[in-house]
C-alpha positions in Angstrom: 119.0 -107.9 -67.7 121.9 -106.1 -69.6 123.4 -108.1 -72.1 127.2 -108.6 -72.2 127.5 -110.1 -75.7 125.4 -110.6 -78.9 125.2 -113.9 -80.2 123.7 -115.3 -83.5 120.7 -116.6 -81.5 120.0 -113.2 -79.7 116.4 -112.0 -80.5 116.7 -108.2 -80.0 114.1 -106.0 -79.0 115.0 -102.2 -79.2 114.0 -100.3 -76.0 110.8 -98.0 -75.8 110.9 -95.0 -77.4 113.7 -95.9 -79.8 114.0 -94.9 -83.5 116.3 -95.5 -86.3 117.0 -93.0 -89.1 119.8 -92.7 -91.9 121.9 -89.4 -92.0 123.7 -89.8 -95.2 126.1 -92.6 -94.7 125.3 -92.7 -90.9 122.7 -94.7 -89.2 121.5 -92.9 -86.0 119.7 -94.9 -83.1 117.9 -92.1 -81.2 116.8 -92.9 -77.4 114.8 -91.4 -74.9 118.4 -91.1 -72.9 120.3 -88.0 -73.4 122.7 -90.0 -75.7 122.0 -91.3 -79.3 124.2 -93.7 -81.0 125.7 -93.0 -84.7 127.3 -95.7 -86.8 129.0 -95.4 -90.2 128.8 -98.1 -92.5 128.7 -98.4 -96.4 125.2 -100.2 -96.6 123.5 -97.7 -94.1 120.0 -98.1 -95.7 120.0 -101.9 -95.1 121.5 -101.6 -91.5 118.7 -98.9 -90.8 116.2 -101.1 -92.0 117.6 -104.1 -90.1 117.7 -102.4 -86.7 114.3 -100.7 -87.0 112.6 -104.4 -87.6 113.9 -105.8 -84.2 110.7 -106.7 -82.2 111.9 -110.2 -80.9 110.7 -112.1 -84.0 114.0 -112.6 -85.7 117.4 -113.7 -84.3 120.5 -111.7 -85.4 121.7 -114.4 -87.5 118.2 -114.4 -89.4 118.0 -110.7 -89.7 121.5 -110.6 -91.1 120.6 -113.1 -93.9 117.3 -111.5 -94.5 118.3 -107.9 -94.7 121.7 -108.7 -96.5 123.9 -106.9 -93.5 127.2 -108.5 -92.6 126.4 -110.7 -89.4 129.7 -109.4 -87.8 128.8 -105.7 -88.5 125.3 -106.3 -87.0 126.6 -107.9 -84.0 129.3 -105.0 -83.6 126.4 -102.4 -83.9 124.2 -104.3 -81.2 126.8 -104.7 -78.7 127.2 -101.1 -77.4 123.4 -100.7 -77.5 123.0 -103.9 -75.5 125.5 -102.8 -72.9 123.8 -99.7 -72.4 120.5 -101.6 -72.2 118.9 -100.1 -75.4 118.5 -103.8 -76.6 117.3 -106.7 -74.5 117.0 -110.3 -75.8 113.5 -111.9 -76.0 114.9 -115.4 -76.4 114.3 -116.8 -72.8 110.6 -115.8 -72.8 109.9 -117.1 -76.2 111.6 -120.3 -75.7 110.8 -121.7 -72.6 108.0 -123.8 -71.8 108.3 -124.0 -67.9 105.4 -121.6 -66.4 108.0 -120.0 -63.7 110.9 -119.6 -66.2 108.4 -117.8 -68.4 107.3 -115.5 -66.2 110.7 -114.7 -64.7 111.9 -114.0 -68.1 109.0 -112.1 -69.5 108.8 -110.1 -66.3 112.5 -109.4 -66.2 112.0 -107.4 -69.3 109.1 -105.5 -67.7 111.2 -104.7 -64.6 114.1 -103.3 -66.8 112.0 -101.1 -68.9 110.1 -99.8 -66.1 113.7 -98.3 -64.9 113.7 -96.4 -68.1 110.4 -94.5 -67.1 112.3 -93.4 -63.7 115.3 -91.9 -65.7 113.6 -89.0 -67.3 113.3 -85.3 -66.5 110.3 -85.6 -64.3 111.8 -87.7 -62.0 115.0 -86.3 -62.0 113.3 -83.0 -61.0 111.1 -84.8 -58.3 114.1 -86.7 -56.5 116.3 -83.4 -56.7 113.7 -81.7 -54.5 113.3 -79.0 -57.0 109.6 -79.7 -57.9 107.0 -77.1 -57.3 103.7 -77.6 -55.4 101.9 -77.3 -58.8 104.0 -80.1 -60.2 103.5 -82.5 -57.2 100.0 -81.8 -57.0 99.5 -81.9 -60.9 101.1 -85.4 -60.5 98.5 -86.4 -57.9 95.5 -84.9 -60.3 96.8 -87.0 -63.1 97.3 -90.0 -61.2 94.0 -89.6 -60.0 92.5 -89.8 -63.4 94.8 -92.7 -64.2 93.4 -94.7 -61.0 89.8 -93.7 -62.3 90.8 -94.7 -65.8 92.2 -98.3 -64.2 88.5 -98.9 -62.7 87.0 -98.7 -66.2 89.7 -101.0 -67.8 89.6 -103.3 -65.1 85.8 -103.6 -65.1 86.0 -104.1 -68.9 88.6 -106.8 -68.7 86.7 -108.7 -66.0 83.1 -108.4 -67.6 84.8 -109.5 -70.9 86.6 -112.6 -69.7 84.7 -115.9 -71.0 86.8 -118.5 -68.9 85.3 -118.5 -65.1 88.7 -118.6 -63.9 90.2 -115.8 -65.6 86.9 -113.8 -64.9 87.2 -114.5 -61.2 91.0 -113.3 -61.1 90.3 -110.0 -63.3 87.2 -109.5 -60.8 89.1 -109.9 -57.8 91.5 -107.3 -59.1 89.2 -105.0 -60.0 87.3 -104.7 -56.8 90.8 -104.7 -54.7 91.8 -101.6 -56.8 88.4 -99.9 -57.0 88.8 -97.5 -53.9 92.1 -96.1 -54.8 90.6 -93.1 -56.6 89.0 -91.9 -53.1 92.5 -92.1 -51.6 94.1 -89.6 -54.2 91.1 -87.2 -54.0 91.4 -87.1 -50.2 95.2 -86.4 -50.4 94.7 -83.7 -53.0 92.0 -82.0 -50.9 94.2 -82.4 -48.0 96.9 -80.3 -49.7 94.2 -77.5 -50.2 93.3 -78.2 -53.9 89.9 -77.3 -54.6 87.9 -80.5 -56.0 87.0 -78.5 -59.1 90.8 -78.5 -60.2 90.9 -82.1 -60.3 88.6 -82.6 -63.2 90.6 -82.4 -66.2 92.7 -85.2 -67.6 95.6 -84.1 -69.9 95.6 -85.6 -73.4 98.7 -87.7 -72.5 96.9 -88.9 -69.5 93.9 -89.8 -71.5 95.9 -91.8 -74.1 97.7 -93.8 -71.4 94.1 -94.8 -70.1 92.9 -95.4 -73.5 95.9 -97.8 -74.4 94.7 -100.2 -71.5 90.9 -99.9 -72.3 91.7 -100.8 -76.0 93.4 -104.1 -74.7 91.0 -104.7 -71.9 88.2 -105.1 -74.7 90.1 -107.3 -77.1 92.7 -109.4 -75.2 92.7 -110.3 -71.7 96.3 -111.9 -71.9 98.0 -109.0 -73.7 95.9 -106.8 -70.9 97.4 -108.9 -68.1 100.8 -108.6 -69.2 100.9 -105.0 -68.7 101.2 -105.4 -65.1 104.6 -107.0 -65.5 105.4 -103.1 -66.0 102.9 -101.6 -63.8 103.5 -104.0 -60.7 107.1 -103.8 -61.0 109.5 -105.0 -59.5 108.5 -108.4 -59.2 110.9 -109.1 -56.5 112.2 -107.2 -53.6 109.7 -104.5 -52.9 109.2 -104.1 -49.1 107.1 -102.1 -46.8 110.2 -100.8 -45.5 111.7 -99.5 -48.9 108.5 -98.1 -49.7 108.1 -96.0 -46.4 111.7 -95.1 -46.7 111.1 -93.6 -50.3 108.1 -91.6 -49.2 109.8 -90.4 -45.8 112.5 -89.1 -48.0 110.0 -87.2 -50.4 107.8 -86.0 -47.5 111.1 -84.3 -46.1 111.7 -82.7 -49.5 107.9 -81.5 -50.1 106.2 -80.6 -46.8 103.8 -78.8 -49.1 102.3 -81.9 -50.5 102.1 -84.2 -47.7 98.4 -85.4 -48.6 99.4 -86.3 -52.1 102.4 -88.0 -51.2 100.7 -89.9 -48.4 98.2 -91.0 -51.0 100.8 -92.4 -53.1 102.3 -94.2 -50.2 99.0 -95.9 -49.3 98.3 -97.0 -52.7 101.5 -98.4 -53.1 101.3 -100.1 -49.7 97.7 -101.5 -50.4 99.4 -103.5 -53.5 102.2 -104.8 -51.3 99.6 -106.0 -48.7 97.5 -107.7 -51.4 100.3 -109.2 -53.0 99.9 -107.6 -56.3 103.3 -108.7 -57.4 101.6 -112.0 -58.1 99.7 -110.6 -61.0 96.9 -112.1 -62.8 99.1 -113.1 -65.7 101.2 -115.6 -63.4 97.9 -117.3 -62.5 97.1 -117.4 -66.2 100.4 -119.1 -67.0 100.5 -121.4 -63.9 97.1 -122.6 -65.2 97.0 -122.8 -68.8 101.0 -122.8 -69.3 103.0 -120.0 -71.3 101.3 -118.1 -74.0 102.2 -118.8 -77.8 105.3 -117.3 -79.3 103.0 -114.9 -81.3 101.0 -114.1 -78.3 104.3 -113.5 -76.3 105.5 -111.1 -78.8 102.2 -108.9 -78.8 102.5 -108.8 -75.1 106.2 -107.5 -75.3 104.9 -105.0 -77.9 101.9 -103.6 -75.9 104.4 -103.5 -72.7 106.8 -101.4 -74.8 104.1 -99.1 -75.9 102.9 -98.7 -72.3 106.3 -97.7 -71.4 106.2 -94.9 -74.2 102.7 -93.8 -73.2 104.2 -93.6 -69.3 107.0 -91.2 -70.9 104.2 -89.1 -72.5 102.4 -89.1 -69.2 105.1 -87.7 -67.1 106.4 -85.2 -69.6 102.7 -84.0 -69.9 102.8 -83.3 -66.3 105.9 -81.7 -66.1 105.1 -79.6 -69.1 101.7 -78.5 -68.2 102.2 -77.7 -64.6 105.4 -75.9 -64.9 103.2 -73.3 -66.4 100.1 -73.1 -64.1 99.6 -72.2 -60.7 97.2 -74.1 -58.8 95.0 -72.5 -56.0 94.7 -73.5 -52.3 98.1 -73.1 -51.0 101.3 -71.3 -50.6 103.9 -71.4 -53.6 107.4 -73.0 -53.4 
């Protein structure tokens, strides 16, 4: 997915959470990673504006022309961003008319952006073995609320679909996912957490849920495109890999076995039900690839979802680093 070159026909999209600002004669591209990027140029305001507009609509050549920026300078600025994964190319998803090529191109962006979620402080801590019981169970509590929220927006999307086939696909997805909240509650109780402590969703969790609810009410295609991220990766996920991942986490966190087993069961059910074949796959195979404007909207809302997941995990880390949950020995 990483670009090794920038062409005139490349249609760049900045990675989720990336912002562009101007500091005197420097243009700073700030990212969700530890490193930001600074570029010095004579026409910094034009370059800043050009970079901030990259959402897949314009090619590099079109942006250089429209914003009065040197094409060679724009390509030179974009290349290190592309090599480091801060820029991806929307062209393949926007130009193809083949359903399978469309899904591969669109979902490859979701797969790539999903990696960004797992390269953040919460996940660095969890993978290191240094997370407390409060953080692990806090993750379980907030994911329980996310699953409860998914029941709401899955139901809204299914009930609002006017096409019988789409309604059937969305209804099936809703019913297949509807029992997962019970799985997480069982795991949290097993780890000694009183049920009373599971009742509060953090504001960042609620915003994550509301993002999907808003799309479920207004745009079933854009709503379904979120699964390009939520069911990532599109290829290569296996029962063996999932079990290996959670076996390693279980060894690190003996005080959160119930919660970790809930995440394991939730993930294995998705594999068993082949949820990597998302509803969007069925839509595209049946009706053909969405229009360019629809695809751009889908990329935008998927990018927004990544940003909400960043806030979701940051919210868990910040809140549960400061609290002591009852019901178990502290580690």
